[in-house]
N, C-alpha and C positions, 0 to 999 in steps of 0.2 A: 641616390640613383633607385631605380625599382624596373623589375622584368615588365613585360607586357602583361604577363599573367598576374602579377600582383598588381598592376594598375588594374586590369578589369575586377578583380577579387574586391579593392578599394568600392569601384563604381557599382558592383553586384550589393555589396554591403549598402552603401546610400542610399540605393533604389529600395532596399528592403525596409530601411528607415523611413522613406519617404513613403512607402505604400502603407506601413505601421499607422505613419499619423496621418494619412489623407484620405487612405482608400475607404470608399462609401461601402457599406455592406451587401447593398442591393447592386453594386455596380457592375458592369460588363465589360469597361473600357478595359484593355490590357495595362494601361498606365495606373490604374487605379485609382484614378482622380475622376470628377468632373468632367465633361468634354472641353478642351482648351482649343482655341484656334492656333494655328501658327505663330500669329503675330503674338499673341499672350505667351507663348511659350518663351519666344526670343525677347519679349520683356520680362519676364522672370530672370531669364538670364542675365539680361543687361543689368537688373536690380542688383543681383549677387556677383556679377564682374565688377559692377561700381563699389559694392561694399569689400568686397576683396582688395581692389585697389586701395581703399582707404586705409583698410588694417594694415596693409603688407608696407605702405608709403610710412604709416605713422610707427610702424616697430623698428625694433632693431636687431629683430630675430629675423635671419633668412628664411623663409617658409612659412612663415605664420598665416601667408596666405592662400596655402595649400587645400585647406578646409573647403573654401571657398572655390578653387578650381574643381575640386571633386564635387561637389554640389552641382556648379554649370555643368560640368560633363554627363553628372547623372539627370541633370533637367533636360538634357540634349535628348540622353537616351530614353527617357519617360516620353517624349516628343514624337520619337522615332516609333515608340511601341504603339502610340495611340494613330500617327499619321503614315506610317509606313517608313521603311529604311533603305531608301535606292543606293545602290553599290556605285561606285565610281567606276566607270567602264574602263577596260584599258589594264586593269590590274586584277 
């Protein structure tokens, strides 16, 4: 189990990794990438969800797919950094 604080720290570390790998030096994009459409972000996420399912299905260790969950969640964060982060109403 992990606390929400620990989960957000893991997402922050993944976003730092993603930015170090993909950020263009001249980019003004807050997500650090070339601009992507929401559809493209979802396609990237779907690819890594499928990879995570494949790894977890073939694994004998519960939790081998956690790195993919971190990556997918952080890709969602990057997408919202680029396109906005609407809050759920009523909460």
